[in-house]
C-alpha positions as CSV (number, residue, x, y, z in Angstrom):
1,X,-14.0,-35.6,-26.1
2,X,-11.6,-38.2,-24.7
3,X,-8.0,-37.2,-23.9
4,X,-6.7,-39.4,-26.6
5,X,-8.4,-37.3,-29.2
6,X,-6.5,-33.9,-28.2
7,X,-3.1,-35.6,-26.5
8,X,0.3,-34.6,-28.2
9,X,1.6,-38.1,-29.1
10,X,5.2,-36.9,-30.2
11,X,6.8,-37.2,-26.6
12,X,10.5,-35.7,-25.9
13,X,11.9,-37.4,-23.0
14,X,15.0,-36.5,-21.3
15,X,16.7,-39.4,-18.6
16,X,17.1,-38.6,-14.9
17,X,21.1,-38.9,-15.0
18,X,21.2,-36.6,-17.9
19,X,22.4,-32.8,-17.3
20,X,19.9,-30.0,-16.5
21,X,21.2,-28.4,-19.6
22,X,20.0,-31.1,-21.8
23,X,16.5,-30.8,-20.6
24,X,16.7,-26.8,-21.1
25,X,18.1,-27.4,-24.6
26,X,15.2,-29.9,-25.5
27,X,12.9,-27.2,-24.0
28,X,14.2,-24.7,-26.6
29,X,14.6,-26.6,-29.5
30,X,11.0,-27.8,-29.4
31,X,9.5,-24.8,-27.6
32,X,8.0,-26.6,-24.5
33,X,7.9,-25.7,-21.0
34,X,8.3,-29.3,-19.7
35,X,9.9,-32.4,-20.2
36,X,9.0,-35.9,-19.2
37,X,11.6,-37.9,-17.3
38,X,11.9,-41.3,-18.5
39,X,13.2,-44.6,-17.9
40,X,12.7,-46.4,-21.3
41,X,8.7,-45.7,-22.0
42,X,7.9,-45.2,-18.2
43,X,7.7,-41.7,-16.8
44,X,9.2,-41.5,-13.7
45,X,9.1,-37.7,-13.3
46,X,8.8,-34.6,-14.9
47,X,11.0,-31.3,-15.3
48,X,9.8,-27.9,-16.1
49,X,11.3,-24.4,-17.0
50,X,10.2,-23.5,-13.6
51,X,11.9,-26.2,-11.9
52,X,15.2,-25.2,-13.7
53,X,14.7,-21.7,-13.0
54,X,13.7,-22.1,-9.3
55,X,15.5,-25.3,-8.2
56,X,18.6,-24.9,-10.1
57,X,19.7,-21.4,-11.2
58,X,18.2,-19.5,-8.5
59,X,19.9,-21.9,-6.2
60,X,23.3,-21.0,-7.6
61,X,23.7,-24.6,-8.0
62,X,26.8,-26.1,-9.8
63,X,26.3,-26.9,-13.6
64,X,26.9,-30.7,-13.2
65,X,23.9,-31.5,-11.4
66,X,21.3,-34.0,-13.2
67,X,17.4,-33.8,-14.2
68,X,17.0,-35.9,-10.8
69,X,18.3,-33.3,-8.6
70,X,15.3,-31.0,-9.8
71,X,12.7,-33.1,-11.3
72,X,9.3,-33.8,-9.6
73,X,9.1,-37.4,-9.0
74,X,6.0,-39.6,-9.5
75,X,4.0,-36.8,-11.8
76,X,0.1,-36.7,-11.9
77,X,-0.9,-38.5,-14.8
78,X,-3.8,-39.2,-16.7
79,X,-5.2,-42.0,-19.2
80,X,-5.7,-41.9,-22.9
81,X,-9.7,-42.7,-22.4
82,X,-10.3,-40.2,-19.7
83,X,-12.9,-37.3,-20.7
84,X,-10.9,-34.1,-21.6
85,X,-13.3,-32.3,-18.8
86,X,-11.8,-34.7,-16.2
87,X,-8.3,-33.9,-17.2
88,X,-9.0,-30.1,-17.4
89,X,-10.3,-30.7,-13.6
90,X,-7.9,-32.7,-12.7
91,X,-5.1,-30.1,-13.8
92,X,-7.0,-27.3,-11.9
93,X,-7.1,-29.4,-8.8
94,X,-3.5,-30.4,-8.8
95,X,-2.5,-26.7,-10.5
96,X,-0.6,-28.3,-13.4
97,X,-0.3,-26.9,-16.9
98,X,0.6,-30.3,-18.6
99,X,-0.5,-33.8,-17.8
100,X,1.2,-36.9,-19.0
101,X,-0.8,-39.5,-20.3
102,X,0.0,-42.9,-19.6
103,X,-1.4,-46.4,-20.6
104,X,0.0,-49.4,-18.7
105,X,3.1,-48.0,-17.6
106,X,3.9,-46.4,-21.1
107,X,4.2,-42.5,-21.6
108,X,1.7,-42.3,-24.8
109,X,0.9,-38.6,-24.7
110,X,0.9,-35.5,-23.2
111,X,-2.0,-32.7,-22.9
112,X,-1.3,-29.2,-22.0
113,X,-3.4,-26.6,-21.0
114,X,-3.1,-24.9,-24.5
115,X,-4.4,-28.3,-26.1
116,X,-7.8,-27.7,-24.0
117,X,-8.0,-23.9,-24.8
118,X,-7.9,-24.3,-28.6
119,X,-10.8,-26.6,-28.8
120,X,-14.3,-24.5,-28.8
121,X,-15.9,-27.4,-26.6
122,X,-13.3,-27.4,-24.2
123,X,-12.7,-23.4,-23.8
124,X,-14.6,-23.7,-20.6
125,X,-12.8,-26.5,-19.2
126,X,-9.3,-24.9,-20.1
127,X,-10.6,-21.5,-18.1
128,X,-11.7,-23.4,-15.0
129,X,-8.3,-25.4,-15.3
130,X,-6.4,-22.0,-15.7
131,X,-8.4,-20.8,-13.1
132,X,-7.2,-23.4,-10.6
133,X,-3.7,-23.4,-11.5
134,X,-3.6,-19.7,-10.8
135,X,-5.0,-20.2,-7.2
136,X,-2.1,-19.9,-4.7
137,X,-1.5,-23.6,-3.2
138,X,-0.8,-24.2,0.1
139,X,3.0,-24.5,-1.1
140,X,3.0,-21.3,-3.0
141,X,1.6,-18.9,-0.4
142,X,3.7,-16.3,0.9
143,X,5.5,-17.2,4.4
144,X,5.0,-13.5,5.8
């Protein structure tokens, strides 16, 4: 199965200069955990609910910060024609729950771990991806 067959095509984006509060409002309004950061149709970053919590709220930062201050730049992306199992493998390796899908330079969709898990043929791929996502990365290991 190809990513284009399972990806969400309705995409909500936020601009890099918009306030962090706007990204949080979009997440709440659309019941999503991340929002791509775009310049036109081109994705330049991604901001997650975790980014807002750890890079903004937990830092006690001022409310006037913009999305660009906390987003992950140059996010990992996939293509519409990649196999869904390859997308799941990539998500597990890179420890991401959502994979923006790009065609040319344009953002055309997003595949979430949940998109993989609800497809009977892809449940094993989703399980492997979740296993990889759940492993501590070298960046998330305790410092003590």
